[in-house]
C-alpha positions as CSV (number, residue, x, y, z in Angstrom):
1,X,9.5,-39.9,-25.1
2,X,9.9,-37.6,-28.1
3,X,6.3,-36.7,-27.9
4,X,6.5,-35.9,-24.2
5,X,9.6,-33.8,-24.7
6,X,7.9,-31.9,-27.6
7,X,4.8,-31.3,-25.4
8,X,6.6,-30.1,-22.2
9,X,9.2,-28.0,-24.1
10,X,6.4,-26.4,-26.0
11,X,4.4,-25.7,-22.8
12,X,7.5,-24.1,-21.2
13,X,8.0,-21.9,-24.3
14,X,4.3,-21.0,-24.3
15,X,4.5,-19.8,-20.7
16,X,7.5,-17.6,-21.7
17,X,5.6,-16.1,-24.6
18,X,2.5,-15.5,-22.5
19,X,4.6,-13.7,-19.9
20,X,6.1,-11.6,-22.7
21,X,2.6,-10.6,-23.9
22,X,1.4,-9.8,-20.4
23,X,4.4,-7.5,-19.9
24,X,3.7,-5.8,-23.3
25,X,0.1,-5.2,-22.2
26,X,1.4,-3.0,-19.3
27,X,2.4,-0.5,-21.9
28,X,-1.2,0.5,-22.1
29,X,-0.6,2.1,-18.6
30,X,2.8,3.6,-19.3
31,X,6.4,2.7,-20.3
32,X,7.4,3.0,-16.7
33,X,4.7,0.5,-15.7
34,X,6.0,-1.9,-18.3
35,X,9.6,-1.5,-17.1
36,X,8.4,-2.3,-13.5
37,X,6.8,-5.4,-14.9
38,X,10.0,-6.2,-16.8
39,X,12.0,-6.3,-13.6
40,X,9.7,-9.1,-12.4
41,X,10.0,-10.8,-15.8
42,X,13.8,-10.6,-15.7
43,X,14.0,-11.9,-12.2
44,X,12.0,-15.0,-13.3
45,X,13.6,-15.6,-16.7
46,X,17.0,-14.1,-16.7
47,X,18.6,-16.2,-14.0
48,X,21.0,-19.1,-14.6
49,X,18.4,-21.8,-13.9
50,X,15.5,-20.4,-16.0
51,X,17.8,-19.3,-18.8
52,X,19.3,-22.8,-19.0
53,X,15.8,-24.4,-19.0
54,X,14.6,-21.9,-21.6
55,X,17.5,-22.6,-23.9
56,X,17.1,-26.4,-23.4
57,X,13.4,-26.2,-24.2
58,X,14.1,-24.1,-27.3
59,X,16.8,-26.5,-28.6
60,X,14.7,-29.5,-27.8
61,X,11.6,-28.1,-29.6
62,X,13.6,-27.1,-32.6
63,X,15.5,-30.4,-32.8
64,X,12.3,-32.4,-32.6
65,X,10.8,-30.2,-35.3
66,X,13.7,-31.1,-37.6
67,X,13.3,-34.7,-36.7
68,X,9.6,-34.6,-37.4
69,X,10.3,-33.1,-40.8
70,X,12.8,-35.8,-41.6
71,X,10.8,-38.7,-40.2
72,X,7.7,-37.9,-42.2
73,X,7.5,-40.3,-45.1
74,X,5.2,-38.0,-47.0
75,X,4.6,-34.3,-46.8
76,X,1.0,-34.7,-47.7
77,X,-0.8,-33.6,-44.5
78,X,-3.8,-31.6,-43.3
79,X,-3.6,-27.8,-43.8
80,X,-3.4,-27.2,-40.0
81,X,-0.3,-29.4,-39.9
82,X,1.3,-27.5,-42.8
83,X,0.5,-24.2,-41.0
84,X,2.0,-25.4,-37.8
85,X,5.1,-26.7,-39.4
86,X,5.8,-23.5,-41.5
87,X,5.1,-21.2,-38.6
88,X,7.3,-23.3,-36.3
89,X,10.3,-23.0,-38.7
90,X,9.7,-19.2,-39.3
91,X,9.9,-18.3,-35.6
92,X,13.6,-19.0,-34.8
93,X,14.6,-17.5,-38.1
94,X,13.1,-14.1,-37.1
95,X,13.4,-14.4,-33.4
96,X,17.2,-14.5,-33.3
97,X,17.4,-10.8,-34.2
98,X,15.3,-9.8,-31.2
99,X,17.3,-12.1,-28.8
100,X,20.6,-10.8,-30.0
101,X,19.4,-7.2,-30.0
102,X,18.2,-7.5,-26.4
103,X,19.5,-10.2,-24.1
104,X,22.8,-10.9,-26.0
105,X,24.0,-7.3,-26.1
106,X,22.8,-6.7,-22.6
107,X,24.9,-9.4,-21.2
108,X,27.9,-8.9,-23.5
109,X,28.1,-5.1,-23.7
110,X,26.0,-3.9,-20.8
111,X,23.3,-2.4,-23.0
112,X,20.2,-1.4,-21.1
113,X,17.4,-3.2,-23.0
114,X,14.5,-1.8,-21.2
115,X,11.2,-0.8,-22.9
116,X,12.5,2.7,-23.7
117,X,15.3,1.1,-25.7
118,X,13.0,-1.5,-27.4
119,X,10.4,1.1,-28.4
120,X,13.1,3.5,-29.6
121,X,14.5,0.7,-31.9
122,X,11.1,-0.4,-33.2
123,X,9.6,3.1,-33.6
124,X,12.5,5.4,-34.4
125,X,15.8,3.6,-35.2
126,X,14.5,0.7,-37.3
127,X,10.7,0.6,-37.8
128,X,11.2,-2.3,-40.2
129,X,12.6,-4.4,-37.4
130,X,9.6,-3.4,-35.3
131,X,7.2,-4.6,-37.8
132,X,9.1,-7.9,-38.3
133,X,9.3,-8.6,-34.6
134,X,5.7,-7.8,-34.0
135,X,4.8,-10.3,-36.8
136,X,7.2,-12.8,-35.2
137,X,5.5,-12.4,-31.8
138,X,2.0,-13.0,-33.4
139,X,3.4,-16.0,-35.3
140,X,4.8,-17.5,-32.2
141,X,1.5,-17.1,-30.4
142,X,-0.5,-18.6,-33.3
143,X,1.9,-21.5,-33.5
144,X,1.6,-22.1,-29.8
145,X,-2.2,-21.9,-29.6
146,X,-2.6,-24.2,-32.6
147,X,-0.5,-26.8,-30.9
148,X,-2.4,-26.3,-27.6
149,X,-5.7,-26.6,-29.4
150,X,-4.9,-29.9,-31.1
151,X,-3.5,-31.3,-27.9
152,X,-6.3,-30.2,-25.6
153,X,-9.3,-30.9,-27.9
154,X,-8.9,-34.6,-27.1
155,X,-9.6,-33.8,-23.4
156,X,-13.3,-34.4,-22.4
157,X,-13.6,-31.0,-20.7
158,X,-12.2,-29.0,-23.7
159,X,-15.5,-28.5,-25.6
160,X,-17.1,-26.6,-22.8
161,X,-14.1,-24.4,-22.1
162,X,-13.1,-23.8,-25.8
163,X,-15.1,-20.5,-26.1
164,X,-13.4,-19.1,-23.0
165,X,-9.9,-20.2,-24.1
166,X,-10.5,-18.9,-27.6
167,X,-11.5,-15.5,-26.2
168,X,-8.2,-15.4,-24.1
169,X,-6.2,-16.5,-27.1
170,X,-7.5,-13.6,-29.2
171,X,-7.7,-11.0,-26.5
172,X,-4.2,-11.4,-25.0
173,X,-2.1,-10.7,-28.2
174,X,-4.5,-7.9,-29.2
175,X,-4.1,-6.2,-25.8
176,X,-0.3,-6.6,-26.1
177,X,-0.3,-5.1,-29.6
178,X,-2.4,-2.2,-28.3
179,X,0.1,-1.7,-25.5
180,X,3.0,-1.7,-28.0
181,X,1.2,0.9,-30.1
182,X,0.5,3.1,-26.9
183,X,4.1,2.8,-25.9
184,X,5.3,3.7,-29.4
185,X,3.2,6.9,-29.3
186,X,4.7,7.7,-26.0
187,X,8.3,7.3,-27.3
188,X,7.5,9.4,-30.3
189,X,6.2,12.1,-28.0
190,X,9.5,12.1,-26.1
191,X,11.4,12.3,-29.4
192,X,9.9,15.8,-29.9
193,X,12.5,17.0,-27.4
194,X,16.0,16.4,-29.0
195,X,17.7,17.0,-25.7
196,X,15.6,14.6,-23.8
197,X,16.0,12.0,-26.6
198,X,19.8,12.4,-26.6
199,X,19.9,11.9,-22.9
200,X,17.6,8.8,-23.2
201,X,19.8,7.3,-26.0
202,X,22.9,7.8,-23.9
203,X,21.3,5.9,-21.0
204,X,21.0,2.8,-23.3
205,X,24.8,2.4,-23.5
206,X,24.5,1.2,-27.1
207,X,27.3,-1.1,-28.5
208,X,30.0,0.6,-30.7
209,X,30.4,-0.1,-34.4
210,X,32.6,-3.2,-34.0
211,X,30.3,-4.7,-31.3
212,X,27.3,-4.0,-33.5
213,X,29.0,-5.7,-36.5
214,X,29.7,-8.8,-34.4
215,X,26.2,-9.0,-33.1
216,X,24.9,-8.7,-36.7
217,X,27.3,-11.5,-37.7
218,X,25.8,-13.7,-35.0
219,X,22.3,-13.1,-36.3
220,X,23.4,-13.8,-39.9
221,X,25.4,-16.8,-38.9
222,X,22.4,-18.3,-37.1
223,X,20.0,-17.6,-39.9
224,X,22.2,-19.1,-42.6
225,X,22.9,-22.1,-40.3
226,X,19.2,-22.6,-39.7
227,X,18.5,-22.4,-43.4
228,X,21.3,-24.9,-44.0
229,X,19.8,-27.3,-41.5
230,X,16.4,-27.1,-43.3
231,X,18.0,-27.8,-46.6
232,X,20.1,-30.6,-45.2
233,X,16.9,-32.2,-43.7
234,X,15.3,-32.3,-47.2
235,X,18.5,-33.7,-48.7
236,X,18.4,-36.5,-46.0
237,X,14.8,-37.2,-46.9
238,X,15.7,-37.7,-50.6
239,X,18.6,-40.0,-49.7
240,X,16.4,-42.0,-47.3
241,X,13.7,-42.3,-49.9
242,X,16.1,-43.6,-52.5
243,X,17.5,-46.2,-50.1
244,X,14.0,-47.3,-49.2
245,X,12.9,-47.7,-52.8
246,X,15.9,-49.9,-53.4
247,X,14.4,-52.3,-50.9
248,X,11.1,-52.5,-52.8
249,X,7.6,-51.6,-51.7
250,X,5.0,-52.9,-49.3
251,X,1.6,-53.4,-50.8
252,X,-1.4,-52.3,-48.7
253,X,-4.9,-53.6,-49.6
254,X,-7.8,-51.2,-48.8
255,X,-11.5,-51.9,-49.1
256,X,-13.1,-51.9,-52.6
257,X,-10.0,-53.4,-54.1
258,X,-7.9,-50.2,-53.6
259,X,-4.1,-50.9,-53.4
260,X,-1.4,-48.5,-52.3
261,X,2.3,-49.3,-52.6
262,X,4.1,-48.0,-49.6
263,X,7.8,-47.6,-48.9
264,X,9.4,-49.8,-46.1
265,X,9.2,-47.9,-42.8
266,X,6.1,-45.9,-43.9
267,X,3.2,-46.0,-41.5
268,X,-0.2,-47.0,-42.8
269,X,-1.5,-43.5,-42.2
270,X,1.3,-42.0,-44.3
271,X,0.6,-44.6,-47.0
272,X,-3.1,-43.6,-47.0
273,X,-2.1,-39.9,-47.5
274,X,0.4,-40.8,-50.2
275,X,-2.1,-42.9,-52.0
276,X,-4.9,-40.4,-51.7
277,X,-7.0,-42.6,-49.4
278,X,-9.2,-40.5,-47.1
279,X,-8.1,-41.3,-43.5
280,X,-9.1,-39.7,-40.2
281,X,-6.3,-38.5,-37.9
282,X,-7.5,-35.8,-35.5
283,X,-4.1,-35.6,-33.7
284,X,-2.1,-35.5,-36.9
285,X,-0.7,-39.0,-36.5
286,X,0.8,-38.5,-33.1
287,X,-0.7,-41.7,-31.6
288,X,-3.0,-39.8,-29.2
289,X,-6.5,-39.7,-30.6
290,X,-7.1,-43.3,-32.0
291,X,-9.2,-41.9,-34.9
292,X,-6.8,-43.3,-37.5
293,X,-7.5,-46.9,-36.2
294,X,-7.8,-49.6,-38.7
295,X,-8.9,-53.3,-38.7
296,X,-5.9,-55.3,-39.9
297,X,-6.5,-58.6,-41.9
298,X,-4.1,-60.8,-43.9
299,X,-0.5,-60.0,-43.0
300,X,-1.2,-58.8,-39.4
301,X,1.0,-61.6,-38.1
302,X,4.1,-59.8,-39.4
303,X,3.3,-56.6,-37.5
304,X,5.3,-55.6,-34.4
305,X,3.4,-55.8,-31.1
306,X,1.8,-52.5,-30.0
307,X,4.0,-50.2,-28.0
308,X,2.8,-49.4,-24.4
309,X,1.6,-46.0,-25.7
310,X,-0.4,-47.5,-28.6
311,X,-1.8,-50.3,-26.3
312,X,-2.9,-47.6,-23.8
313,X,-4.8,-45.7,-26.5
314,X,-6.4,-48.8,-28.0
315,X,-7.5,-49.9,-24.5
316,X,-9.1,-46.5,-23.9
317,X,-11.4,-47.0,-26.9
318,X,-12.0,-50.7,-26.2
319,X,-10.5,-51.8,-29.5
320,X,-10.4,-55.5,-30.2
321,X,-7.1,-57.3,-30.9
322,X,-7.3,-56.9,-34.7
323,X,-7.5,-53.1,-34.5
324,X,-4.4,-51.0,-34.6
325,X,-3.4,-47.4,-34.9
326,X,-2.6,-46.6,-38.6
327,X,-0.1,-43.9,-37.5
328,X,1.9,-46.4,-35.4
329,X,2.1,-49.6,-37.5
330,X,4.8,-49.8,-40.2
331,X,4.2,-52.9,-42.2
332,X,7.1,-54.8,-43.8
333,X,4.9,-57.3,-45.6
334,X,1.7,-57.0,-47.6
335,X,-1.2,-56.1,-45.3
336,X,-5.0,-55.8,-45.5
337,X,-6.3,-52.7,-43.7
338,X,-9.8,-51.2,-43.3
339,X,-10.2,-47.7,-41.7
340,X,-12.6,-47.9,-38.8
341,X,-13.8,-44.3,-38.9
342,X,-14.8,-41.9,-41.6
343,X,-12.2,-39.4,-42.7
344,X,-14.4,-36.7,-41.1
345,X,-14.1,-38.2,-37.6
346,X,-14.1,-35.6,-34.8
347,X,-12.4,-35.6,-31.3
348,X,-15.5,-37.3,-29.8
349,X,-14.4,-40.5,-31.6
350,X,-11.2,-40.5,-29.6
351,X,-12.9,-42.0,-26.6
352,X,-14.7,-45.2,-26.0
353,X,-18.3,-45.1,-27.2
354,X,-21.3,-47.2,-26.4
355,X,-21.0,-50.6,-28.0
356,X,-24.2,-50.1,-30.0
357,X,-22.7,-47.1,-31.9
358,X,-20.1,-49.5,-33.5
359,X,-22.8,-52.0,-34.6
360,X,-24.7,-54.4,-32.5
361,X,-27.6,-56.9,-32.7
362,X,-30.3,-55.8,-30.3
363,X,-34.0,-56.4,-29.7
364,X,-35.6,-53.0,-30.0
365,X,-39.0,-51.5,-30.7
366,X,-39.4,-49.6,-34.0
367,X,-42.1,-47.0,-34.6
368,X,-43.1,-45.6,-38.0
369,X,-45.5,-42.8,-38.5
370,X,-46.7,-41.1,-41.7
371,X,-49.0,-38.3,-42.6
372,X,-52.2,-39.3,-44.5
373,X,-53.1,-37.5,-47.7
374,X,-50.4,-34.9,-47.3
375,X,-49.7,-34.9,-51.0
376,X,-53.3,-33.7,-51.6
377,X,-52.8,-31.1,-48.9
378,X,-49.7,-29.7,-50.5
379,X,-51.3,-29.3,-53.9
380,X,-52.2,-25.7,-54.5
381,X,-50.4,-24.5,-51.3
382,X,-47.5,-22.1,-51.4
383,X,-44.1,-23.7,-50.7
384,X,-43.8,-21.5,-47.6
385,X,-47.1,-22.8,-46.2
386,X,-46.1,-26.5,-46.9
387,X,-42.7,-26.0,-45.1
388,X,-44.3,-24.2,-42.2
389,X,-46.9,-26.9,-41.6
390,X,-44.3,-29.7,-42.0
391,X,-41.9,-28.1,-39.5
392,X,-44.7,-27.7,-37.0
393,X,-45.6,-31.3,-37.5
394,X,-42.0,-32.6,-37.2
395,X,-41.5,-30.6,-34.0
396,X,-44.6,-32.0,-32.5
397,X,-43.8,-35.6,-33.5
398,X,-40.2,-35.3,-32.4
399,X,-41.2,-34.0,-29.0
400,X,-43.7,-36.8,-28.7
401,X,-41.0,-39.4,-29.3
402,X,-38.2,-37.9,-27.1
403,X,-40.6,-37.2,-24.2
404,X,-41.5,-40.9,-24.2
405,X,-37.8,-42.0,-24.0
406,X,-37.3,-42.8,-27.7
407,X,-34.6,-42.0,-30.2
408,X,-35.7,-40.0,-33.2
409,X,-34.0,-41.8,-36.0
410,X,-35.0,-39.8,-39.1
411,X,-37.7,-37.9,-41.0
412,X,-38.5,-39.6,-44.3
413,X,-40.5,-37.2,-46.5
414,X,-43.5,-36.6,-44.2
415,X,-42.8,-39.7,-42.2
416,X,-41.1,-40.4,-38.9
417,X,-38.9,-43.3,-37.8
418,X,-38.1,-43.7,-34.1
419,X,-36.3,-46.4,-32.1
420,X,-37.1,-47.4,-28.5
421,X,-35.1,-49.7,-26.2
422,X,-31.5,-48.6,-27.0
423,X,-29.7,-49.5,-23.8
424,X,-33.0,-50.7,-22.2
425,X,-34.8,-54.0,-21.8
426,X,-37.4,-55.0,-24.5
427,X,-40.4,-54.7,-22.1
428,X,-39.7,-51.1,-21.3
429,X,-39.0,-50.4,-24.9
430,X,-42.5,-51.5,-25.9
431,X,-44.1,-49.5,-23.1
432,X,-42.2,-46.4,-24.2
433,X,-43.1,-47.0,-27.9
434,X,-46.8,-47.2,-27.0
435,X,-46.4,-44.1,-24.9
436,X,-44.7,-42.4,-27.9
437,X,-47.7,-43.3,-30.2
438,X,-50.1,-41.9,-27.6
439,X,-48.1,-38.7,-27.3
440,X,-48.2,-38.3,-31.1
441,X,-51.9,-38.6,-31.2
442,X,-52.3,-36.0,-28.4
443,X,-49.8,-33.6,-29.9
444,X,-51.5,-34.0,-33.3
445,X,-54.8,-32.9,-31.8
446,X,-53.1,-29.8,-30.3
447,X,-51.4,-29.1,-33.7
448,X,-54.7,-29.4,-35.6
449,X,-56.3,-27.0,-33.1
450,X,-53.5,-24.5,-33.5
451,X,-53.6,-24.7,-37.3
452,X,-57.4,-24.8,-37.6
453,X,-57.5,-21.7,-39.8
454,X,-54.6,-22.9,-42.0
455,X,-55.9,-26.4,-42.8
456,X,-58.9,-27.4,-44.9
457,X,-59.1,-30.6,-43.0
458,X,-57.3,-31.9,-39.9
459,X,-53.9,-33.7,-40.3
460,X,-54.1,-37.5,-39.8
461,X,-51.4,-40.0,-39.2
462,X,-50.9,-43.7,-39.3
463,X,-48.5,-45.4,-36.8
464,X,-47.0,-48.9,-36.8
465,X,-45.0,-50.4,-34.0
466,X,-43.1,-53.7,-33.9
467,X,-40.4,-55.2,-31.8
468,X,-37.7,-57.6,-32.9
469,X,-34.0,-58.1,-33.5
470,X,-32.2,-55.4,-35.5
471,X,-28.7,-54.2,-36.3
472,X,-28.2,-50.8,-34.8
473,X,-25.1,-48.5,-35.2
474,X,-23.9,-45.2,-36.5
475,X,-24.3,-45.4,-40.2
476,X,-23.9,-42.9,-43.1
477,X,-21.3,-40.6,-44.4
478,X,-19.8,-37.3,-43.1
479,X,-22.5,-35.0,-41.6
480,X,-25.2,-37.5,-42.7
481,X,-23.9,-40.1,-40.2
482,X,-26.6,-41.0,-37.6
483,X,-27.6,-43.8,-35.2
484,X,-30.1,-46.0,-37.1
485,X,-31.3,-49.6,-37.4
486,X,-31.7,-52.0,-40.2
487,X,-33.3,-55.5,-40.4
488,X,-36.5,-57.4,-41.0
489,X,-38.0,-56.0,-37.8
490,X,-37.6,-52.4,-39.2
491,X,-39.3,-53.4,-42.5
492,X,-42.2,-55.1,-40.5
493,X,-42.8,-51.9,-38.5
494,X,-43.0,-49.9,-41.8
495,X,-45.4,-52.4,-43.3
496,X,-47.7,-52.1,-40.2
497,X,-47.7,-48.4,-40.5
498,X,-48.8,-48.7,-44.2
499,X,-51.5,-51.2,-43.2
500,X,-53.3,-48.5,-41.1
501,X,-54.7,-47.2,-44.4
502,X,-56.3,-50.6,-45.2
503,X,-57.7,-51.1,-41.7
504,X,-58.8,-47.4,-41.3
505,X,-57.1,-47.0,-37.9
506,X,-54.5,-44.7,-36.5
507,X,-52.2,-47.3,-34.8
508,X,-51.3,-50.9,-35.5
509,X,-49.3,-52.8,-32.8
510,X,-47.9,-56.2,-33.3
511,X,-48.8,-58.9,-30.8
512,X,-45.1,-59.1,-29.8
513,X,-45.2,-55.5,-28.6
514,X,-48.4,-56.1,-26.6
515,X,-46.8,-59.2,-25.0
516,X,-43.5,-57.4,-24.0
517,X,-45.4,-54.3,-22.8
518,X,-47.4,-56.4,-20.3
519,X,-50.4,-54.3,-20.9
520,X,-53.9,-55.6,-21.6
521,X,-55.0,-54.4,-25.1
522,X,-57.9,-56.9,-25.4
523,X,-60.3,-54.0,-25.6
524,X,-59.0,-53.2,-29.1
525,X,-59.8,-55.4,-32.2
526,X,-57.3,-58.2,-32.9
527,X,-56.5,-58.8,-36.6
528,X,-54.5,-61.5,-38.3
529,X,-52.6,-59.9,-41.2
530,X,-50.2,-61.0,-43.9
531,X,-47.0,-58.9,-44.0
532,X,-45.6,-58.4,-47.4
533,X,-42.1,-60.0,-47.6
534,X,-42.7,-62.3,-44.7
535,X,-44.0,-65.9,-44.6
536,X,-47.0,-66.7,-42.5
537,X,-49.3,-64.3,-40.7
538,X,-49.1,-62.0,-37.7
539,X,-51.5,-61.0,-35.0
540,X,-51.9,-57.3,-34.4
541,X,-54.0,-54.9,-32.5
542,X,-55.8,-52.3,-34.6
543,X,-56.3,-49.1,-32.5
544,X,-58.6,-46.5,-34.0
545,X,-57.3,-43.7,-31.8
546,X,-53.8,-43.9,-30.2
547,X,-54.8,-41.2,-27.7
548,X,-57.2,-43.8,-26.0
549,X,-54.2,-45.8,-24.8
550,X,-53.7,-45.6,-21.0
551,X,-51.7,-42.6,-19.7
552,X,-49.4,-44.8,-17.6
553,X,-47.8,-46.6,-20.5
554,X,-44.2,-45.4,-19.9
555,X,-44.3,-46.8,-16.4
556,X,-43.5,-50.4,-15.4
557,X,-46.8,-52.2,-14.7
558,X,-47.3,-53.2,-11.1
559,X,-48.9,-56.5,-12.1
560,X,-48.4,-57.5,-15.7
561,X,-50.8,-60.0,-17.2
562,X,-49.7,-63.5,-17.8
563,X,-47.4,-63.9,-20.8
564,X,-47.4,-66.6,-23.4
565,X,-44.5,-69.0,-23.1
566,X,-41.3,-67.8,-24.8
567,X,-41.4,-70.6,-27.3
568,X,-44.8,-69.4,-28.7
569,X,-43.5,-65.8,-28.8
570,X,-40.4,-66.9,-30.7
571,X,-42.6,-68.9,-33.1
572,X,-44.7,-65.9,-34.0
573,X,-41.5,-63.8,-34.4
574,X,-40.2,-66.4,-36.8
575,X,-43.4,-66.4,-38.7
């Protein structure tokens, strides 16, 4: 409920600030145009209902900001959270002077707080106040847009709309400030005539000395009271921390034997930050994004059941029962936790992903390709020439893989690793892998023709393809995280690619691939080979030119040849 109140009160205040900026933008036309817009603004916002709602939203937002500051068990947080917190507390401290100087004295003393009055104060009577209030308006806008960004970036549509919204977020305050500058120059021009300025000032019905002193005391009283509340909040944090320490600590066990002693009532996310453990939290620990989720082990039986909100988020990402949100669980007993995502997790991790991204056993086809004698080619070449040729080669091979329906796993030196069959049946995976090899051979021909004058001899490749069970998932660290596969089947495909040198062919295909593909490759020589690191032998097809494979490989065969029984196939795989 607190999160909902913070959100909706913030949105209400954001609409108010936006309307304020739009009204300021009318100053680009003239002060009279801005005053005409102000009449509409006042009709909307300075009526009993809107004023009450605005005051309630402001008090609720401020109150929850104080509560958030108190409730945090540690002040270690991301820079954007610090910025948001500091800007949030700076706004009321500076804004009260503007509110008292306009709405308060207008209602109490009948002062006419139109744009002539405001610009006169800011540009003539007290330029310092003008600078401070301009800064306050910008600070309020930045605070609001930061909050909106970190709320909306969890929405699936936000990425495509972000550039447009960013443009609006930058343009609107800029146009408003240009309007204030234009209006200020207009009021300075009017000030050239002392008679006209005296008449204008008289129309403001300014408060007298005693009234002004009272208004100033209201501003000072609020600012000192606000500062006192901040100080009181920090004192309350110290007292709470002392009482918690008196109850002892809760020991949290992280991977690699890392241990963090947390205070009772502290969330796991806060404990991670306190102990310097890198931990993802895209939403800042508000229980929205799920990126802080952890797998809980020993001690999970003492945790409270997930709240409806936490359960909803966990269900959204398809989390198993032993996964919880680190920002929502507050252990009272020792607990074993393992963060599920890297500390660099992004908003895309806030939604359910394909099961294979988390780690899954699947039967896939693996293709390895490697340039032959490239070391010899690179000797004596300028680095620029080597990089140029390699990039052309990688582009050609990458396009060959993706056009056949494969996933380009990685480039290893001058080699290529590709996966086929992620989310598809093994038969189709093998047909697509063979199609990928054929595409590679054809694109290499085209590349050699294009680079004829840059190469002493044509580029040659060796390709190996095998199918079998492998563990696939997103693996790596930070920006180097990618979908890849590991397992004996991957090693076997790599060994087959290396064997093309020994057999003097361009492509070697395991018999398992031929069987799954349902394509007759009897026209190519069959070899029985010994794979290093595996027991027994394996039957393979040695294909001198992969371009000679049929063009319809990627399609399902209308009538596949008879298969061996599954037991025999399984036996060869085991071998």
